[in-house]
mmCIF file as Biopython writes it, N, C-alpha, C and O atoms, coordinates in Angstrom:
data_model
#
loop_
_atom_site.group_PDB
_atom_site.id
_atom_site.type_symbol
_atom_site.label_atom_id
_atom_site.label_alt_id
_atom_site.label_comp_id
_atom_site.label_asym_id
_atom_site.label_entity_id
_atom_site.label_seq_id
_atom_site.pdbx_PDB_ins_code
_atom_site.Cartn_x
_atom_site.Cartn_y
_atom_site.Cartn_z
_atom_site.occupancy
_atom_site.B_iso_or_equiv
_atom_site.auth_seq_id
_atom_site.auth_asym_id
_atom_site.pdbx_PDB_model_num
ATOM 1   N N  . MET A ? 1  ? -7.822  3.125   25.526  1.0 0.0 1  A 1 
ATOM 2   C CA . MET A ? 1  ? -7.699  2.021   24.600  1.0 0.0 1  A 1 
ATOM 3   C C  . MET A ? 1  ? -8.262  2.435   23.239  1.0 0.0 1  A 1 
ATOM 4   O O  . MET A ? 1  ? -9.349  3.007   23.158  1.0 0.0 1  A 1 
ATOM 5   N N  . ARG A ? 2  ? -7.526  2.146   22.185  1.0 0.0 2  A 1 
ATOM 6   C CA . ARG A ? 2  ? -7.940  2.528   20.846  1.0 0.0 2  A 1 
ATOM 7   C C  . ARG A ? 2  ? -8.841  1.451   20.241  1.0 0.0 2  A 1 
ATOM 8   O O  . ARG A ? 2  ? -8.516  0.264   20.265  1.0 0.0 2  A 1 
ATOM 9   N N  . MET A ? 3  ? -9.959  1.882   19.707  1.0 0.0 3  A 1 
ATOM 10  C CA . MET A ? 3  ? -10.895 0.947   19.085  1.0 0.0 3  A 1 
ATOM 11  C C  . MET A ? 3  ? -10.511 0.744   17.614  1.0 0.0 3  A 1 
ATOM 12  O O  . MET A ? 3  ? -10.119 1.686   16.925  1.0 0.0 3  A 1 
ATOM 13  N N  . PHE A ? 4  ? -10.631 -0.486  17.158  1.0 0.0 4  A 1 
ATOM 14  C CA . PHE A ? 4  ? -10.340 -0.784  15.765  1.0 0.0 4  A 1 
ATOM 15  C C  . PHE A ? 4  ? -11.640 -1.105  15.044  1.0 0.0 4  A 1 
ATOM 16  O O  . PHE A ? 4  ? -12.337 -2.063  15.379  1.0 0.0 4  A 1 
ATOM 17  N N  . THR A ? 5  ? -11.948 -0.297  14.061  1.0 0.0 5  A 1 
ATOM 18  C CA . THR A ? 5  ? -13.140 -0.510  13.252  1.0 0.0 5  A 1 
ATOM 19  C C  . THR A ? 5  ? -12.888 -1.678  12.298  1.0 0.0 5  A 1 
ATOM 20  O O  . THR A ? 5  ? -11.739 -2.083  12.118  1.0 0.0 5  A 1 
ATOM 21  N N  . PRO A ? 6  ? -13.935 -2.222  11.688  1.0 0.0 6  A 1 
ATOM 22  C CA . PRO A ? 6  ? -13.726 -3.278  10.694  1.0 0.0 6  A 1 
ATOM 23  C C  . PRO A ? 6  ? -12.782 -2.836  9.567   1.0 0.0 6  A 1 
ATOM 24  O O  . PRO A ? 6  ? -11.979 -3.635  9.087   1.0 0.0 6  A 1 
ATOM 25  N N  . ALA A ? 7  ? -12.874 -1.580  9.147   1.0 0.0 7  A 1 
ATOM 26  C CA . ALA A ? 7  ? -11.993 -1.092  8.079   1.0 0.0 7  A 1 
ATOM 27  C C  . ALA A ? 7  ? -10.536 -1.116  8.522   1.0 0.0 7  A 1 
ATOM 28  O O  . ALA A ? 7  ? -9.669  -1.534  7.753   1.0 0.0 7  A 1 
ATOM 29  N N  . ARG A ? 8  ? -10.253 -0.682  9.727   1.0 0.0 8  A 1 
ATOM 30  C CA . ARG A ? 8  ? -8.872  -0.694  10.232  1.0 0.0 8  A 1 
ATOM 31  C C  . ARG A ? 8  ? -8.348  -2.122  10.350  1.0 0.0 8  A 1 
ATOM 32  O O  . ARG A ? 8  ? -7.199  -2.398  10.004  1.0 0.0 8  A 1 
ATOM 33  N N  . LYS A ? 9  ? -9.183  -3.017  10.834  1.0 0.0 9  A 1 
ATOM 34  C CA . LYS A ? 9  ? -8.774  -4.419  10.944  1.0 0.0 9  A 1 
ATOM 35  C C  . LYS A ? 9  ? -8.453  -4.991  9.566   1.0 0.0 9  A 1 
ATOM 36  O O  . LYS A ? 9  ? -7.468  -5.709  9.392   1.0 0.0 9  A 1 
ATOM 37  N N  . ARG A ? 10 ? -9.292  -4.664  8.597   1.0 0.0 10 A 1 
ATOM 38  C CA . ARG A ? 10 ? -9.075  -5.160  7.235   1.0 0.0 10 A 1 
ATOM 39  C C  . ARG A ? 10 ? -7.776  -4.618  6.661   1.0 0.0 10 A 1 
ATOM 40  O O  . ARG A ? 10 ? -7.017  -5.362  6.039   1.0 0.0 10 A 1 
ATOM 41  N N  . LEU A ? 11 ? -7.509  -3.324  6.862   1.0 0.0 11 A 1 
ATOM 42  C CA . LEU A ? 11 ? -6.275  -2.733  6.345   1.0 0.0 11 A 1 
ATOM 43  C C  . LEU A ? 11 ? -5.046  -3.344  7.007   1.0 0.0 11 A 1 
ATOM 44  O O  . LEU A ? 11 ? -4.033  -3.561  6.341   1.0 0.0 11 A 1 
ATOM 45  N N  . MET A ? 12 ? -5.116  -3.618  8.283   1.0 0.0 12 A 1 
ATOM 46  C CA . MET A ? 12 ? -3.994  -4.252  8.973   1.0 0.0 12 A 1 
ATOM 47  C C  . MET A ? 12 ? -3.764  -5.664  8.416   1.0 0.0 12 A 1 
ATOM 48  O O  . MET A ? 12 ? -2.619  -6.077  8.229   1.0 0.0 12 A 1 
ATOM 49  N N  . ARG A ? 13 ? -4.832  -6.389  8.155   1.0 0.0 13 A 1 
ATOM 50  C CA . ARG A ? 13 ? -4.721  -7.731  7.581   1.0 0.0 13 A 1 
ATOM 51  C C  . ARG A ? 13 ? -4.139  -7.660  6.165   1.0 0.0 13 A 1 
ATOM 52  O O  . ARG A ? 13 ? -3.277  -8.462  5.807   1.0 0.0 13 A 1 
ATOM 53  N N  . ASP A ? 14 ? -4.611  -6.698  5.363   1.0 0.0 14 A 1 
ATOM 54  C CA . ASP A ? 14 ? -4.091  -6.545  4.002   1.0 0.0 14 A 1 
ATOM 55  C C  . ASP A ? 14 ? -2.611  -6.178  4.010   1.0 0.0 14 A 1 
ATOM 56  O O  . ASP A ? 14 ? -1.842  -6.682  3.192   1.0 0.0 14 A 1 
ATOM 57  N N  . PHE A ? 15 ? -2.208  -5.304  4.929   1.0 0.0 15 A 1 
ATOM 58  C CA . PHE A ? 15 ? -0.802  -4.918  5.012   1.0 0.0 15 A 1 
ATOM 59  C C  . PHE A ? 15 ? 0.065   -6.121  5.376   1.0 0.0 15 A 1 
ATOM 60  O O  . PHE A ? 15 ? 1.139   -6.306  4.803   1.0 0.0 15 A 1 
ATOM 61  N N  . LYS A ? 16 ? -0.383  -6.924  6.305   1.0 0.0 16 A 1 
ATOM 62  C CA . LYS A ? 16 ? 0.366   -8.126  6.691   1.0 0.0 16 A 1 
ATOM 63  C C  . LYS A ? 16 ? 0.523   -9.051  5.482   1.0 0.0 16 A 1 
ATOM 64  O O  . LYS A ? 16 ? 1.595   -9.611  5.254   1.0 0.0 16 A 1 
ATOM 65  N N  . ARG A ? 17 ? -0.547  -9.202  4.719   1.0 0.0 17 A 1 
ATOM 66  C CA . ARG A ? 17 ? -0.508  -10.046 3.518   1.0 0.0 17 A 1 
ATOM 67  C C  . ARG A ? 17 ? 0.471   -9.481  2.483   1.0 0.0 17 A 1 
ATOM 68  O O  . ARG A ? 17 ? 1.199   -10.240 1.843   1.0 0.0 17 A 1 
ATOM 69  N N  . LEU A ? 18 ? 0.491   -8.162  2.319   1.0 0.0 18 A 1 
ATOM 70  C CA . LEU A ? 18 ? 1.443   -7.536  1.393   1.0 0.0 18 A 1 
ATOM 71  C C  . LEU A ? 18 ? 2.886   -7.784  1.820   1.0 0.0 18 A 1 
ATOM 72  O O  . LEU A ? 18 ? 3.758   -7.985  0.974   1.0 0.0 18 A 1 
ATOM 73  N N  . GLN A ? 19 ? 3.140   -7.772  3.110   1.0 0.0 19 A 1 
ATOM 74  C CA . GLN A ? 19 ? 4.488   -8.024  3.605   1.0 0.0 19 A 1 
ATOM 75  C C  . GLN A ? 19 ? 4.898   -9.477  3.387   1.0 0.0 19 A 1 
ATOM 76  O O  . GLN A ? 19 ? 6.057   -9.754  3.078   1.0 0.0 19 A 1 
ATOM 77  N N  . GLN A ? 20 ? 3.963   -10.400 3.545   1.0 0.0 20 A 1 
ATOM 78  C CA . GLN A ? 20 ? 4.263   -11.822 3.414   1.0 0.0 20 A 1 
ATOM 79  C C  . GLN A ? 20 ? 4.432   -12.256 1.962   1.0 0.0 20 A 1 
ATOM 80  O O  . GLN A ? 20 ? 5.254   -13.123 1.668   1.0 0.0 20 A 1 
ATOM 81  N N  . ASP A ? 21 ? 3.670   -11.667 1.062   1.0 0.0 21 A 1 
ATOM 82  C CA . ASP A ? 21 ? 3.696   -12.061 -0.347  1.0 0.0 21 A 1 
ATOM 83  C C  . ASP A ? 21 ? 3.556   -10.821 -1.231  1.0 0.0 21 A 1 
ATOM 84  O O  . ASP A ? 21 ? 2.506   -10.595 -1.832  1.0 0.0 21 A 1 
ATOM 85  N N  . PRO A ? 22 ? 4.627   -10.016 -1.305  1.0 0.0 22 A 1 
ATOM 86  C CA . PRO A ? 22 ? 4.519   -8.753  -2.054  1.0 0.0 22 A 1 
ATOM 87  C C  . PRO A ? 22 ? 4.365   -8.989  -3.560  1.0 0.0 22 A 1 
ATOM 88  O O  . PRO A ? 22 ? 5.049   -9.844  -4.123  1.0 0.0 22 A 1 
ATOM 89  N N  . PRO A ? 23 ? 3.480   -8.245  -4.210  1.0 0.0 23 A 1 
ATOM 90  C CA . PRO A ? 23 ? 3.333   -8.365  -5.658  1.0 0.0 23 A 1 
ATOM 91  C C  . PRO A ? 23 ? 4.546   -7.764  -6.372  1.0 0.0 23 A 1 
ATOM 92  O O  . PRO A ? 23 ? 5.153   -6.807  -5.891  1.0 0.0 23 A 1 
ATOM 93  N N  . VAL A ? 24 ? 4.883   -8.336  -7.512  1.0 0.0 24 A 1 
ATOM 94  C CA . VAL A ? 24 ? 6.019   -7.854  -8.294  1.0 0.0 24 A 1 
ATOM 95  C C  . VAL A ? 24 ? 5.710   -6.464  -8.841  1.0 0.0 24 A 1 
ATOM 96  O O  . VAL A ? 24 ? 4.646   -6.239  -9.417  1.0 0.0 24 A 1 
ATOM 97  N N  . GLY A ? 25 ? 6.643   -5.537  -8.660  1.0 0.0 25 A 1 
ATOM 98  C CA . GLY A ? 25 ? 6.524   -4.216  -9.253  1.0 0.0 25 A 1 
ATOM 99  C C  . GLY A ? 25 ? 5.644   -3.237  -8.507  1.0 0.0 25 A 1 
ATOM 100 O O  . GLY A ? 25 ? 5.385   -2.139  -8.998  1.0 0.0 25 A 1 
ATOM 101 N N  . ILE A ? 26 ? 5.181   -3.617  -7.330  1.0 0.0 26 A 1 
ATOM 102 C CA . ILE A ? 26 ? 4.303   -2.747  -6.552  1.0 0.0 26 A 1 
ATOM 103 C C  . ILE A ? 26 ? 4.779   -2.725  -5.109  1.0 0.0 26 A 1 
ATOM 104 O O  . ILE A ? 26 ? 5.155   -3.755  -4.549  1.0 0.0 26 A 1 
ATOM 105 N N  . SER A ? 27 ? 4.757   -1.546  -4.521  1.0 0.0 27 A 1 
ATOM 106 C CA . SER A ? 27 ? 5.115   -1.394  -3.113  1.0 0.0 27 A 1 
ATOM 107 C C  . SER A ? 27 ? 4.059   -0.528  -2.448  1.0 0.0 27 A 1 
ATOM 108 O O  . SER A ? 27 ? 3.592   0.447   -3.037  1.0 0.0 27 A 1 
ATOM 109 N N  . GLY A ? 28 ? 3.681   -0.875  -1.232  1.0 0.0 28 A 1 
ATOM 110 C CA . GLY A ? 28 ? 2.693   -0.072  -0.521  1.0 0.0 28 A 1 
ATOM 111 C C  . GLY A ? 28 ? 2.750   -0.323  0.964   1.0 0.0 28 A 1 
ATOM 112 O O  . GLY A ? 28 ? 3.036   -1.434  1.410   1.0 0.0 28 A 1 
ATOM 113 N N  . ALA A ? 29 ? 2.475   0.720   1.729   1.0 0.0 29 A 1 
ATOM 114 C CA . ALA A ? 29 ? 2.482   0.605   3.187   1.0 0.0 29 A 1 
ATOM 115 C C  . ALA A ? 29 ? 1.742   1.792   3.782   1.0 0.0 29 A 1 
ATOM 116 O O  . ALA A ? 29 ? 1.704   2.873   3.194   1.0 0.0 29 A 1 
ATOM 117 N N  . PRO A ? 30 ? 1.153   1.582   4.954   1.0 0.0 30 A 1 
ATOM 118 C CA . PRO A ? 30 ? 0.509   2.707   5.637   1.0 0.0 30 A 1 
ATOM 119 C C  . PRO A ? 30 ? 1.540   3.627   6.265   1.0 0.0 30 A 1 
ATOM 120 O O  . PRO A ? 30 ? 2.679   3.231   6.510   1.0 0.0 30 A 1 
ATOM 121 N N  . GLN A ? 31 ? 1.123   4.864   6.525   1.0 0.0 31 A 1 
ATOM 122 C CA . GLN A ? 31 ? 1.959   5.790   7.286   1.0 0.0 31 A 1 
ATOM 123 C C  . GLN A ? 31 ? 2.210   5.190   8.665   1.0 0.0 31 A 1 
ATOM 124 O O  . GLN A ? 31 ? 1.397   4.408   9.157   1.0 0.0 31 A 1 
ATOM 125 N N  . ASP A ? 32 ? 3.312   5.542   9.281   1.0 0.0 32 A 1 
ATOM 126 C CA . ASP A ? 32 ? 3.658   4.999   10.595  1.0 0.0 32 A 1 
ATOM 127 C C  . ASP A ? 32 ? 2.558   5.209   11.627  1.0 0.0 32 A 1 
ATOM 128 O O  . ASP A ? 32 ? 2.303   4.332   12.452  1.0 0.0 32 A 1 
ATOM 129 N N  . ASN A ? 33 ? 1.917   6.349   11.586  1.0 0.0 33 A 1 
ATOM 130 C CA . ASN A ? 33 ? 0.957   6.687   12.639  1.0 0.0 33 A 1 
ATOM 131 C C  . ASN A ? 33 ? -0.498  6.690   12.175  1.0 0.0 33 A 1 
ATOM 132 O O  . ASN A ? 33 ? -1.378  7.127   12.916  1.0 0.0 33 A 1 
ATOM 133 N N  . ASN A ? 34 ? -0.765  6.200   10.944  1.0 0.0 34 A 1 
ATOM 134 C CA . ASN A ? 34 ? -2.135  6.262   10.438  1.0 0.0 34 A 1 
ATOM 135 C C  . ASN A ? 34 ? -2.390  5.128   9.446   1.0 0.0 34 A 1 
ATOM 136 O O  . ASN A ? 34 ? -1.998  5.226   8.284   1.0 0.0 34 A 1 
ATOM 137 N N  . ILE A ? 35 ? -3.035  4.069   9.887   1.0 0.0 35 A 1 
ATOM 138 C CA . ILE A ? 35 ? -3.326  2.917   9.030   1.0 0.0 35 A 1 
ATOM 139 C C  . ILE A ? 35 ? -4.256  3.292   7.878   1.0 0.0 35 A 1 
ATOM 140 O O  . ILE A ? 35 ? -4.338  2.563   6.890   1.0 0.0 35 A 1 
ATOM 141 N N  . MET A ? 36 ? -4.952  4.415   7.992   1.0 0.0 36 A 1 
ATOM 142 C CA . MET A ? 36 ? -5.898  4.836   6.958   1.0 0.0 36 A 1 
ATOM 143 C C  . MET A ? 36 ? -5.234  5.628   5.826   1.0 0.0 36 A 1 
ATOM 144 O O  . MET A ? 36 ? -5.882  5.904   4.817   1.0 0.0 36 A 1 
ATOM 145 N N  . LEU A ? 37 ? -3.965  5.998   5.970   1.0 0.0 37 A 1 
ATOM 146 C CA . LEU A ? 37 ? -3.233  6.752   4.946   1.0 0.0 37 A 1 
ATOM 147 C C  . LEU A ? 37 ? -2.068  5.906   4.453   1.0 0.0 37 A 1 
ATOM 148 O O  . LEU A ? 37 ? -1.165  5.568   5.219   1.0 0.0 37 A 1 
ATOM 149 N N  . TRP A ? 38 ? -2.094  5.568   3.173   1.0 0.0 38 A 1 
ATOM 150 C CA . TRP A ? 38 ? -1.087  4.682   2.595   1.0 0.0 38 A 1 
ATOM 151 C C  . TRP A ? 38 ? -0.290  5.395   1.514   1.0 0.0 38 A 1 
ATOM 152 O O  . TRP A ? 38 ? -0.813  6.234   0.781   1.0 0.0 38 A 1 
ATOM 153 N N  . ASN A ? 39 ? 0.984   5.044   1.430   1.0 0.0 39 A 1 
ATOM 154 C CA . ASN A ? 39 ? 1.853   5.431   0.320   1.0 0.0 39 A 1 
ATOM 155 C C  . ASN A ? 39 ? 2.068   4.189   -0.534  1.0 0.0 39 A 1 
ATOM 156 O O  . ASN A ? 39 ? 2.189   3.082   -0.009  1.0 0.0 39 A 1 
ATOM 157 N N  . ALA A ? 40 ? 2.116   4.372   -1.844  1.0 0.0 40 A 1 
ATOM 158 C CA . ALA A ? 40 ? 2.321   3.240   -2.743  1.0 0.0 40 A 1 
ATOM 159 C C  . ALA A ? 40 ? 3.146   3.682   -3.936  1.0 0.0 40 A 1 
ATOM 160 O O  . ALA A ? 40 ? 3.210   4.867   -4.265  1.0 0.0 40 A 1 
ATOM 161 N N  . ALA A ? 41 ? 3.772   2.712   -4.576  1.0 0.0 41 A 1 
ATOM 162 C CA . ALA A ? 41 ? 4.532   2.979   -5.793  1.0 0.0 41 A 1 
ATOM 163 C C  . ALA A ? 41 ? 4.375   1.796   -6.737  1.0 0.0 41 A 1 
ATOM 164 O O  . ALA A ? 41 ? 4.347   0.639   -6.317  1.0 0.0 41 A 1 
ATOM 165 N N  . ILE A ? 42 ? 4.274   2.112   -8.008  1.0 0.0 42 A 1 
ATOM 166 C CA . ILE A ? 42 ? 4.276   1.106   -9.063  1.0 0.0 42 A 1 
ATOM 167 C C  . ILE A ? 42 ? 5.525   1.366   -9.890  1.0 0.0 42 A 1 
ATOM 168 O O  . ILE A ? 42 ? 5.774   2.491   -10.324 1.0 0.0 42 A 1 
ATOM 169 N N  . PHE A ? 43 ? 6.303   0.319   -10.102 1.0 0.0 43 A 1 
ATOM 170 C CA . PHE A ? 43 ? 7.550   0.434   -10.850 1.0 0.0 43 A 1 
ATOM 171 C C  . PHE A ? 43 ? 7.294   -0.003  -12.286 1.0 0.0 43 A 1 
ATOM 172 O O  . PHE A ? 43 ? 6.747   -1.076  -12.539 1.0 0.0 43 A 1 
ATOM 173 N N  . GLY A ? 44 ? 7.701   0.853   -13.222 1.0 0.0 44 A 1 
ATOM 174 C CA . GLY A ? 44 ? 7.458   0.569   -14.632 1.0 0.0 44 A 1 
ATOM 175 C C  . GLY A ? 44 ? 8.056   -0.761  -15.060 1.0 0.0 44 A 1 
ATOM 176 O O  . GLY A ? 44 ? 9.227   -1.026  -14.786 1.0 0.0 44 A 1 
ATOM 177 N N  . PRO A ? 45 ? 7.274   -1.601  -15.728 1.0 0.0 45 A 1 
ATOM 178 C CA . PRO A ? 45 ? 7.761   -2.907  -16.166 1.0 0.0 45 A 1 
ATOM 179 C C  . PRO A ? 45 ? 8.886   -2.780  -17.194 1.0 0.0 45 A 1 
ATOM 180 O O  . PRO A ? 45 ? 8.904   -1.854  -18.005 1.0 0.0 45 A 1 
ATOM 181 N N  . ASP A ? 46 ? 9.815   -3.723  -17.145 1.0 0.0 46 A 1 
ATOM 182 C CA . ASP A ? 46 ? 10.910  -3.756  -18.116 1.0 0.0 46 A 1 
ATOM 183 C C  . ASP A ? 46 ? 10.364  -3.859  -19.535 1.0 0.0 46 A 1 
ATOM 184 O O  . ASP A ? 46 ? 9.301   -4.430  -19.775 1.0 0.0 46 A 1 
ATOM 185 N N  . ASP A ? 47 ? 11.116  -3.294  -20.458 1.0 0.0 47 A 1 
ATOM 186 C CA . ASP A ? 47 ? 10.807  -3.377  -21.888 1.0 0.0 47 A 1 
ATOM 187 C C  . ASP A ? 47 ? 9.432   -2.833  -22.249 1.0 0.0 47 A 1 
ATOM 188 O O  . ASP A ? 47 ? 8.775   -3.346  -23.155 1.0 0.0 47 A 1 
ATOM 189 N N  . THR A ? 48 ? 9.004   -1.805  -21.547 1.0 0.0 48 A 1 
ATOM 190 C CA . THR A ? 48 ? 7.766   -1.093  -21.870 1.0 0.0 48 A 1 
ATOM 191 C C  . THR A ? 48 ? 8.095   0.393   -21.904 1.0 0.0 48 A 1 
ATOM 192 O O  . THR A ? 48 ? 9.170   0.790   -21.455 1.0 0.0 48 A 1 
ATOM 193 N N  . PRO A ? 49 ? 7.205   1.217   -22.421 1.0 0.0 49 A 1 
ATOM 194 C CA . PRO A ? 49 ? 7.459   2.663   -22.377 1.0 0.0 49 A 1 
ATOM 195 C C  . PRO A ? 49 ? 7.622   3.197   -20.950 1.0 0.0 49 A 1 
ATOM 196 O O  . PRO A ? 49 ? 8.155   4.290   -20.762 1.0 0.0 49 A 1 
ATOM 197 N N  . TRP A ? 50 ? 7.173   2.446   -19.953 1.0 0.0 50 A 1 
ATOM 198 C CA . TRP A ? 50 ? 7.250   2.893   -18.556 1.0 0.0 50 A 1 
ATOM 199 C C  . TRP A ? 50 ? 8.475   2.341   -17.835 1.0 0.0 50 A 1 
ATOM 200 O O  . TRP A ? 50 ? 8.647   2.584   -16.640 1.0 0.0 50 A 1 
ATOM 201 N N  . ASP A ? 51 ? 9.335   1.599   -18.547 1.0 0.0 51 A 1 
ATOM 202 C CA . ASP A ? 51 ? 10.546  1.003   -17.974 1.0 0.0 51 A 1 
ATOM 203 C C  . ASP A ? 51 ? 11.370  2.069   -17.260 1.0 0.0 51 A 1 
ATOM 204 O O  . ASP A ? 51 ? 11.696  3.103   -17.841 1.0 0.0 51 A 1 
ATOM 205 N N  . GLY A ? 52 ? 11.700  1.815   -16.015 1.0 0.0 52 A 1 
ATOM 206 C CA . GLY A ? 52 ? 12.486  2.760   -15.224 1.0 0.0 52 A 1 
ATOM 207 C C  . GLY A ? 52 ? 11.655  3.804   -14.498 1.0 0.0 52 A 1 
ATOM 208 O O  . GLY A ? 52 ? 12.175  4.534   -13.654 1.0 0.0 52 A 1 
ATOM 209 N N  . GLY A ? 53 ? 10.387  3.881   -14.813 1.0 0.0 53 A 1 
ATOM 210 C CA . GLY A ? 53 ? 9.522   4.854   -14.146 1.0 0.0 53 A 1 
ATOM 211 C C  . GLY A ? 53 ? 9.097   4.381   -12.766 1.0 0.0 53 A 1 
ATOM 212 O O  . GLY A ? 53 ? 8.955   3.184   -12.516 1.0 0.0 53 A 1 
ATOM 213 N N  . ILE A ? 54 ? 8.899   5.333   -11.885 1.0 0.0 54 A 1 
ATOM 214 C CA . ILE A ? 54 ? 8.347   5.054   -10.560 1.0 0.0 54 A 1 
ATOM 215 C C  . ILE A ? 54 ? 7.142   5.962   -10.401 1.0 0.0 54 A 1 
ATOM 216 O O  . ILE A ? 54 ? 7.266   7.187   -10.433 1.0 0.0 54 A 1 
ATOM 217 N N  . PHE A ? 55 ? 5.992   5.365   -10.233 1.0 0.0 55 A 1 
ATOM 218 C CA . PHE A ? 55 ? 4.744   6.106   -10.157 1.0 0.0 55 A 1 
ATOM 219 C C  . PHE A ? 55 ? 4.245   6.045   -8.724  1.0 0.0 55 A 1 
ATOM 220 O O  . PHE A ? 55 ? 3.823   4.994   -8.240  1.0 0.0 55 A 1 
ATOM 221 N N  . LYS A ? 56 ? 4.299   7.183   -8.057  1.0 0.0 56 A 1 
ATOM 222 C CA . LYS A ? 56 ? 3.981   7.239   -6.629  1.0 0.0 56 A 1 
ATOM 223 C C  . LYS A ? 56 ? 2.551   7.719   -6.414  1.0 0.0 56 A 1 
ATOM 224 O O  . LYS A ? 56 ? 2.051   8.593   -7.122  1.0 0.0 56 A 1 
ATOM 225 N N  . PHE A ? 57 ? 1.912   7.122   -5.418  1.0 0.0 57 A 1 
ATOM 226 C CA . PHE A ? 57 ? 0.536   7.444   -5.063  1.0 0.0 57 A 1 
ATOM 227 C C  . PHE A ? 57 ? 0.408   7.522   -3.553  1.0 0.0 57 A 1 
ATOM 228 O O  . PHE A ? 57 ? 1.245   6.997   -2.819  1.0 0.0 57 A 1 
ATOM 229 N N  . TRP A ? 58 ? -0.627  8.169   -3.106  1.0 0.0 58 A 1 
ATOM 230 C CA . TRP A ? 58 ? -1.044  8.026   -1.707  1.0 0.0 58 A 1 
ATOM 231 C C  . TRP A ? 58 ? -2.543  7.849   -1.716  1.0 0.0 58 A 1 
ATOM 232 O O  . TRP A ? 58 ? -3.256  8.404   -2.552  1.0 0.0 58 A 1 
ATOM 233 N N  . PHE A ? 59 ? -2.999  7.065   -0.768  1.0 0.0 59 A 1 
ATOM 234 C CA . PHE A ? 59 ? -4.413  6.740   -0.659  1.0 0.0 59 A 1 
ATOM 235 C C  . PHE A ? 59 ? -4.900  7.069   0.740   1.0 0.0 59 A 1 
ATOM 236 O O  . PHE A ? 59 ? -4.262  6.708   1.728   1.0 0.0 59 A 1 
ATOM 237 N N  . LEU A ? 60 ? -6.013  7.744   0.820   1.0 0.0 60 A 1 
ATOM 238 C CA . LEU A ? 60 ? -6.659  8.002   2.098   1.0 0.0 60 A 1 
ATOM 239 C C  . LEU A ? 60 ? -7.925  7.163   2.136   1.0 0.0 60 A 1 
ATOM 240 O O  . LEU A ? 60 ? -8.859  7.400   1.369   1.0 0.0 60 A 1 
ATOM 241 N N  . MET A ? 61 ? -7.954  6.187   3.024   1.0 0.0 61 A 1 
ATOM 242 C CA . MET A ? 61 ? -9.114  5.315   3.163   1.0 0.0 61 A 1 
ATOM 243 C C  . MET A ? 61 ? -10.146 6.035   4.031   1.0 0.0 61 A 1 
ATOM 244 O O  . MET A ? 61 ? -9.816  6.540   5.104   1.0 0.0 61 A 1 
ATOM 245 N N  . THR A ? 62 ? -11.370 6.079   3.572   1.0 0.0 62 A 1 
ATOM 246 C CA . THR A ? 62 ? -12.387 6.859   4.277   1.0 0.0 62 A 1 
ATOM 247 C C  . THR A ? 62 ? -13.492 5.995   4.868   1.0 0.0 62 A 1 
ATOM 248 O O  . THR A ? 62 ? -14.555 6.509   5.219   1.0 0.0 62 A 1 
ATOM 249 N N  . CYS A ? 63 ? -13.264 4.725   4.982   1.0 0.0 63 A 1 
ATOM 250 C CA . CYS A ? 63 ? -14.289 3.818   5.528   1.0 0.0 63 A 1 
ATOM 251 C C  . CYS A ? 63 ? -14.504 4.061   7.000   1.0 0.0 63 A 1 
ATOM 252 O O  . CYS A ? 63 ? -15.327 3.390   7.623   1.0 0.0 63 A 1 
#
């Protein structure tokens, strides 16, 4: 049985919230097999120098 630390529980709750009410211009999700490793993207806002840009990130949670 896999134990879930408070950090893992929090990340699972945050991911569920992101799916239910996604912020405009931002996308993020954990890797399929690792809730502690996330991929994210910010989409450049219209009518700005970043319009059309996609800025990709990955985050490794170390809690």
